[in-house]
C-alpha positions as CSV (number, residue, x, y, z in Angstrom):
1,X,130.2,161.6,103.7
2,X,133.0,161.7,100.8
3,X,136.0,159.3,100.5
4,X,135.7,156.9,102.9
5,X,138.6,155.4,103.9
6,X,138.7,152.4,103.1
7,X,140.1,150.4,99.9
8,X,138.4,149.5,96.7
9,X,136.6,146.9,97.0
10,X,134.8,147.2,100.0
11,X,134.0,150.9,98.5
12,X,132.9,149.1,95.5
13,X,130.9,146.3,97.5
14,X,129.5,148.6,99.7
15,X,127.9,150.6,97.2
16,X,126.4,148.0,94.9
17,X,124.8,146.5,98.7
18,X,123.5,150.7,99.4
19,X,122.0,150.8,95.5
20,X,120.3,147.0,95.5
21,X,119.0,147.9,98.9
22,X,117.8,151.5,97.3
23,X,119.5,153.2,100.7
24,X,121.4,155.4,98.9
25,X,124.4,156.5,97.3
26,X,127.8,155.9,98.9
27,X,129.2,159.5,97.6
28,X,127.3,161.2,99.0
29,X,126.5,159.0,102.5
30,X,124.6,160.5,105.3
31,X,125.5,157.5,108.4
32,X,123.1,159.3,110.8
33,X,120.2,159.2,108.2
34,X,121.1,155.3,106.4
35,X,121.2,154.5,110.2
36,X,117.7,156.1,110.9
37,X,116.3,154.0,108.1
38,X,117.4,150.8,109.2
39,X,116.8,151.3,112.4
40,X,113.4,152.0,111.1
41,X,113.2,149.0,109.4
42,X,114.2,147.2,112.2
43,X,111.0,148.8,114.7
44,X,108.8,147.8,111.5
45,X,109.9,144.2,112.1
46,X,113.2,144.1,109.4
47,X,111.9,141.2,107.9
48,X,110.1,143.0,105.2
49,X,112.9,143.7,103.9
50,X,113.5,140.6,102.7
51,X,110.4,139.2,102.5
52,X,111.5,137.4,105.5
53,X,109.0,135.9,108.6
54,X,109.3,135.1,112.4
55,X,110.2,132.2,111.6
56,X,113.4,133.3,109.8
57,X,114.8,134.5,113.5
58,X,114.1,131.3,114.8
59,X,116.7,128.3,114.0
60,X,114.5,126.0,115.2
61,X,111.6,127.1,113.2
62,X,112.9,127.8,109.8
63,X,114.6,124.1,110.1
64,X,111.0,122.4,110.5
65,X,109.5,125.1,107.4
66,X,113.0,123.6,105.2
67,X,112.0,120.4,106.0
68,X,107.9,120.6,106.1
69,X,108.3,122.0,102.5
70,X,111.3,119.6,101.6
71,X,108.6,117.0,102.2
72,X,105.8,118.3,100.4
73,X,107.0,118.4,97.1
74,X,108.1,115.1,97.3
75,X,104.9,114.3,97.3
76,X,104.0,116.3,94.7
77,X,107.1,115.3,92.6
78,X,106.6,111.6,92.8
79,X,103.9,110.8,95.1
80,X,104.2,109.1,98.6
81,X,102.6,106.3,99.2
82,X,101.6,104.6,102.2
83,X,103.4,101.7,103.0
84,X,101.2,98.2,102.6
85,X,102.0,95.7,105.4
86,X,103.0,93.1,102.6
87,X,106.1,95.8,101.8
88,X,107.0,95.5,105.7
89,X,106.8,92.2,105.8
90,X,108.9,91.3,103.0
91,X,111.8,94.9,103.3
92,X,111.9,92.4,107.4
93,X,112.2,89.2,105.8
94,X,115.0,90.3,102.8
95,X,117.1,91.7,105.2
96,X,117.6,88.7,107.7
97,X,118.2,86.7,104.7
98,X,120.5,89.8,103.7
99,X,121.6,89.6,107.4
100,X,122.6,85.6,107.5
101,X,125.1,86.0,104.1
102,X,126.8,89.6,105.6
103,X,127.5,87.7,109.0
104,X,130.5,84.2,107.6
105,X,132.4,87.5,105.4
106,X,132.7,90.5,107.9
107,X,134.1,90.8,111.7
108,X,131.1,93.4,112.5
109,X,128.6,92.5,113.9
110,X,124.9,92.7,113.3
111,X,123.8,96.3,115.0
112,X,120.4,94.5,116.1
113,X,117.7,97.2,114.7
114,X,115.3,95.6,112.6
115,X,114.7,96.7,109.3
116,X,112.3,99.1,108.4
117,X,110.6,100.1,104.9
118,X,110.1,104.1,105.3
119,X,108.4,106.6,102.8
120,X,110.0,109.6,100.9
121,X,108.6,112.2,103.9
122,X,109.9,109.8,106.6
123,X,113.3,109.5,106.0
124,X,113.4,112.9,105.2
125,X,112.4,113.5,108.7
126,X,114.7,110.3,110.2
127,X,117.5,112.6,108.7
128,X,116.5,115.4,109.5
129,X,118.7,116.2,111.8
130,X,121.7,114.8,110.6
131,X,121.2,117.0,107.3
132,X,120.2,120.2,110.1
133,X,124.2,119.4,111.3
134,X,125.8,119.0,108.1
135,X,123.8,121.8,106.5
136,X,123.9,124.7,110.1
137,X,127.6,125.4,109.8
138,X,127.4,126.1,105.9
139,X,124.2,128.2,106.6
140,X,126.7,130.3,109.1
141,X,129.7,130.3,106.7
142,X,127.1,132.0,103.7
143,X,126.1,134.5,105.9
144,X,129.1,135.2,107.4
145,X,131.0,135.5,103.8
146,X,128.1,137.5,102.5
147,X,128.1,139.8,105.6
148,X,132.3,140.7,105.3
149,X,131.2,140.7,101.3
150,X,128.9,143.4,101.6
151,X,130.1,145.7,104.9
152,X,133.5,147.5,104.9
153,X,134.2,146.4,109.0
154,X,137.5,148.1,109.4
155,X,136.2,151.3,108.6
156,X,135.7,152.6,112.0
157,X,132.9,154.9,110.9
158,X,130.8,152.4,109.5
159,X,130.9,149.9,112.5
160,X,127.5,151.1,113.4
161,X,126.1,150.9,109.8
162,X,127.5,147.0,110.0
163,X,126.4,145.7,113.3
164,X,122.8,146.8,112.1
165,X,123.0,145.5,108.7
166,X,124.6,142.2,109.5
167,X,121.5,140.5,110.8
168,X,119.7,141.4,107.8
169,X,122.4,140.2,105.0
170,X,122.6,137.1,107.2
171,X,118.9,136.7,107.6
172,X,119.0,137.2,103.5
173,X,121.8,134.6,103.2
174,X,119.7,131.7,104.8
175,X,116.6,132.6,103.2
176,X,118.3,132.0,99.5
177,X,120.2,129.2,100.9
178,X,117.1,127.0,102.5
179,X,115.4,127.7,99.5
180,X,117.6,125.8,97.5
181,X,118.0,123.2,100.2
182,X,114.3,121.8,100.6
183,X,114.2,121.4,96.4
184,X,117.6,119.6,96.7
185,X,116.6,117.6,100.2
186,X,113.1,116.8,98.0
187,X,115.5,115.6,95.3
188,X,116.8,113.1,97.2
189,X,114.1,111.8,99.4
190,X,112.3,111.3,96.1
191,X,116.0,108.8,94.2
192,X,117.6,107.7,97.3
193,X,116.8,103.5,97.8
194,X,117.8,102.9,101.1
195,X,118.5,104.8,104.4
196,X,122.6,105.6,103.8
197,X,123.4,105.5,100.1
198,X,124.4,109.2,100.2
199,X,127.6,107.2,101.9
200,X,126.7,109.3,105.0
201,X,124.5,108.1,108.0
202,X,122.7,111.0,109.0
203,X,120.0,108.8,110.8
204,X,121.4,109.1,114.1
205,X,120.8,105.3,114.0
206,X,121.8,101.7,112.6
207,X,118.2,100.9,111.7
208,X,118.7,99.9,108.3
209,X,115.6,101.6,105.8
210,X,114.7,101.4,102.5
211,X,112.2,103.4,100.6
212,X,110.3,101.2,99.0
213,X,108.8,103.8,95.9
214,X,111.6,105.0,95.0
215,X,112.9,101.0,94.5
216,X,110.3,100.7,92.8
217,X,110.7,103.2,90.5
218,X,114.3,102.3,89.9
219,X,114.0,98.7,89.0
220,X,110.6,100.0,86.6
221,X,113.8,99.7,83.0
222,X,116.0,97.2,84.9
223,X,116.4,94.0,83.5
224,X,116.4,92.1,86.3
225,X,114.5,90.9,89.0
226,X,113.0,93.2,91.3
227,X,112.8,90.8,94.6
228,X,117.0,90.4,93.8
229,X,117.7,94.0,93.3
230,X,115.4,94.8,96.6
231,X,117.5,91.6,98.5
232,X,121.0,93.4,96.8
233,X,120.4,96.5,97.8
234,X,119.5,95.7,101.5
235,X,122.3,93.9,101.3
236,X,124.5,96.7,100.7
237,X,122.7,98.2,103.5
238,X,122.6,96.4,106.0
239,X,126.8,96.0,105.1
240,X,127.6,100.1,105.7
241,X,125.5,99.7,108.8
242,X,127.3,97.3,110.6
243,X,130.3,99.8,109.6
244,X,128.9,102.9,110.8
245,X,127.7,101.3,113.9
246,X,131.3,98.8,114.6
247,X,133.5,102.5,114.0
248,X,132.5,104.8,116.4
249,X,134.9,107.3,114.5
250,X,133.8,107.0,111.0
251,X,130.3,109.3,111.1
252,X,132.2,112.1,113.5
253,X,135.0,112.2,111.2
254,X,132.5,112.2,107.7
255,X,130.8,115.6,109.9
256,X,134.0,117.1,110.7
257,X,135.4,116.8,107.4
258,X,132.2,118.5,106.2
259,X,131.9,121.5,108.8
260,X,136.1,122.3,108.5
261,X,134.8,122.6,104.9
262,X,132.1,124.8,105.7
263,X,134.1,127.5,107.0
264,X,136.4,127.6,104.0
265,X,133.6,128.2,101.6
266,X,133.1,131.5,99.9
267,X,130.7,132.9,97.7
268,X,129.7,134.3,94.2
269,X,129.1,137.6,96.0
270,X,128.8,139.2,92.4
271,X,126.2,137.3,91.4
272,X,123.9,137.7,94.8
273,X,124.5,141.8,94.1
274,X,123.5,141.9,90.5
275,X,120.6,139.9,91.4
276,X,119.0,141.9,94.4
277,X,118.0,144.7,93.0
278,X,114.5,146.0,94.3
279,X,112.6,149.1,92.4
280,X,111.1,149.0,94.9
281,X,112.2,148.3,98.4
282,X,108.9,148.2,100.2
283,X,107.7,145.4,98.0
284,X,110.7,143.1,97.8
285,X,108.2,139.5,98.9
286,X,109.0,136.3,99.6
287,X,109.0,135.2,95.7
288,X,111.5,137.6,94.5
289,X,113.8,136.4,97.1
290,X,113.2,132.8,95.5
291,X,113.8,133.8,91.8
292,X,116.8,135.4,92.6
293,X,117.8,132.2,94.7
294,X,116.6,130.3,91.5
295,X,119.4,133.1,89.5
296,X,122.1,132.5,91.6
297,X,121.5,128.4,91.5
298,X,124.7,128.2,89.8
299,X,127.3,129.7,91.0
300,X,126.3,130.3,94.5
301,X,129.7,128.4,95.7
302,X,133.0,129.3,94.3
303,X,134.4,126.3,93.3
304,X,137.1,124.8,95.7
305,X,140.3,126.4,95.1
306,X,141.9,127.2,98.7
307,X,144.4,124.3,99.5
308,X,142.3,123.8,103.2
309,X,139.5,123.4,100.6
310,X,141.4,120.8,98.0
311,X,143.2,118.9,100.9
312,X,140.1,118.7,103.2
313,X,137.7,117.4,100.0
314,X,140.6,114.8,98.3
315,X,139.9,113.0,102.7
316,X,136.8,113.1,102.5
317,X,136.8,111.6,98.1
318,X,139.1,109.2,99.9
319,X,137.3,108.3,102.8
320,X,133.8,107.6,101.3
321,X,135.6,105.5,98.7
322,X,136.9,103.5,101.1
323,X,133.2,103.3,102.7
324,X,132.1,102.2,99.1
325,X,134.6,99.9,98.1
326,X,134.4,98.1,101.6
327,X,130.5,97.5,100.8
328,X,131.5,96.6,97.4
329,X,133.6,94.0,98.6
330,X,131.8,92.6,101.3
331,X,128.5,92.5,99.4
332,X,130.3,90.7,96.9
333,X,131.2,87.9,98.8
334,X,128.6,87.6,101.0
335,X,125.9,87.2,97.6
336,X,128.7,84.8,95.5
337,X,127.3,82.3,97.0
338,X,123.3,82.5,96.4
339,X,122.6,85.3,93.9
340,X,124.6,84.2,90.1
341,X,123.6,87.3,89.2
342,X,125.1,89.8,91.8
343,X,127.8,91.2,89.7
344,X,125.5,92.7,87.0
345,X,123.6,94.2,89.6
346,X,126.4,95.5,91.6
347,X,127.3,97.1,87.8
348,X,124.0,98.8,88.0
349,X,124.9,100.5,91.4
350,X,128.5,101.3,89.5
351,X,126.5,103.3,87.0
352,X,124.1,105.1,89.0
353,X,127.4,106.5,91.6
354,X,128.4,108.0,88.3
355,X,125.3,109.4,87.0
356,X,124.3,113.0,88.0
357,X,121.5,111.9,90.3
358,X,120.0,114.0,93.0
359,X,121.9,110.9,95.6
360,X,125.2,111.8,93.8
361,X,125.1,115.7,93.5
362,X,123.8,116.8,96.8
363,X,126.8,117.9,97.7
364,X,127.7,119.2,94.8
365,X,124.3,121.1,95.0
366,X,124.1,121.8,98.4
367,X,128.2,122.7,99.4
368,X,129.9,123.6,95.9
369,X,131.5,119.7,97.1
370,X,132.2,117.6,94.0
371,X,132.3,114.4,95.6
372,X,133.1,112.1,92.2
373,X,132.7,108.1,92.8
374,X,136.4,107.2,90.7
375,X,138.1,106.0,93.4
376,X,135.5,103.2,94.4
377,X,136.9,100.2,92.0
378,X,140.1,100.4,93.3
379,X,139.3,101.2,96.9
380,X,137.2,97.3,96.5
381,X,140.3,95.7,94.5
382,X,142.6,97.2,98.0
383,X,140.2,95.2,100.5
384,X,140.8,92.1,98.7
385,X,144.0,92.3,98.6
386,X,144.2,93.1,102.4
387,X,141.8,89.8,103.2
388,X,143.8,87.8,100.6
389,X,147.0,88.9,103.1
390,X,145.7,89.2,106.5
391,X,142.4,87.6,106.2
392,X,138.8,88.8,106.9
393,X,139.3,89.7,110.8
394,X,142.4,91.2,109.3
395,X,141.0,93.7,106.7
396,X,138.1,94.9,108.5
397,X,140.5,95.8,111.3
398,X,142.1,98.7,109.2
399,X,139.0,100.4,110.2
400,X,140.5,100.1,114.0
401,X,141.6,103.7,113.6
402,X,141.9,106.4,111.2
403,X,146.0,106.5,111.1
404,X,145.5,103.0,110.0
405,X,143.1,103.4,107.0
406,X,144.8,103.3,103.3
407,X,146.5,107.0,101.3
408,X,145.2,107.5,98.3
409,X,148.3,106.1,97.2
410,X,147.9,102.5,98.1
411,X,144.5,103.0,96.2
412,X,146.4,102.7,92.8
413,X,148.9,100.5,94.1
414,X,147.0,97.7,96.5
415,X,150.3,95.7,97.2
416,X,152.3,98.7,99.5
417,X,150.0,98.8,101.9
418,X,149.4,95.5,102.1
419,X,153.3,94.5,102.6
420,X,153.4,97.9,104.6
421,X,154.1,97.5,108.5
422,X,151.3,97.1,110.7
423,X,153.0,99.3,113.5
424,X,154.6,102.3,111.4
425,X,153.5,105.1,112.9
426,X,151.9,108.3,111.4
427,X,152.9,111.4,111.6
428,X,149.7,114.2,112.7
429,X,149.7,117.1,110.1
430,X,147.9,120.0,109.9
431,X,144.8,118.9,109.1
432,X,144.8,116.0,111.2
433,X,145.1,118.0,114.5
434,X,141.9,120.2,113.1
435,X,140.6,117.1,112.6
436,X,141.2,115.3,116.1
437,X,140.4,118.7,117.7
438,X,136.5,119.2,116.4
439,X,136.3,115.3,117.2
440,X,137.0,116.5,120.8
441,X,135.2,119.2,121.0
442,X,137.5,121.5,121.1
443,X,137.0,124.0,118.8
444,X,133.1,124.6,120.0
445,X,131.1,122.9,116.8
């Protein structure tokens, strides 16, 4: 078959795919012979094409394998010592004290869940389902993008080839991404201090968790009392969990935004195509695929460029800033009578948020989603202004519905929010409507 009837972009992508897989020359393509080769691969298990195992075709097994690999990497990189009884009891006692400081300064009640000290591996176990809910839509989106970029679907003659090659391309995208995923999860597990420090509650519970091994590493070079640091971190974590627990729409809204962003992801197919050039198809192994993943590491995702992606990014930035700004404000109010060095500890955490640590860069690495903490200080000032104007109950009542939250413009001018009409209705735009459908389950996600 020569001069196939599809556009030049698709023709070029198909040519690259066939060459890199060693399946022939598109200029002299014999579709029947090509399909026979693909069927032969599938009959022999199909997995040898990209070094795959049966687990790669079982989503549950693939996820367990990825999580286990992340736990091993986390333990290898910095150790994951068993918790001592005194560590467990110290966390429980400190969290009780933190809760007693919080109750007078927020209308959100305690969750009723005891605090727990956990290992790095245990944190990965507790957040595994949460990560999976975030990650699998991304893997599916990447796989679909890779398939679309590799095969000219609109050409009727190539539809049988598309149907057969599709699963292979999806599996290759999944394998590349999951190799990257295990490494990023291991880094986060080795860096995160408390259960929800990343700003999202992926625990599936309202438990206040702390990772003592990471806290010990964090405080090693700080000019601060370790006990004070632990107490202040627990104070912030308890405040954040009170917020997530009391505001039922908050976590689903964050998850819906992430899922929506995942659907809009595009990938740098050329970066992958240039790397996938096995000299011998039969000898292309798991190690080869891992090497490909490392080669395209810095250019896997195309930057957010569509209007929808930019809107989602802005909404996520705003919502996360409002969460962290509220935590900053409430923790400062709670600690002021008891902890003179709390402002210094807050500044340490501000610098940590602004650094390129695994906790702050995980969503950049896994989603191409560049979430910056630049709005947090403005958000803290806004919550202080709202409390001054409306009192503690009025401040926390703002979380009663997404439409009541401040906008980005309000962060720049807090007085414009405090003087706004509380009964003012907000017109639903297209993005709001889409999020509402996601939250109501109408989209099938």
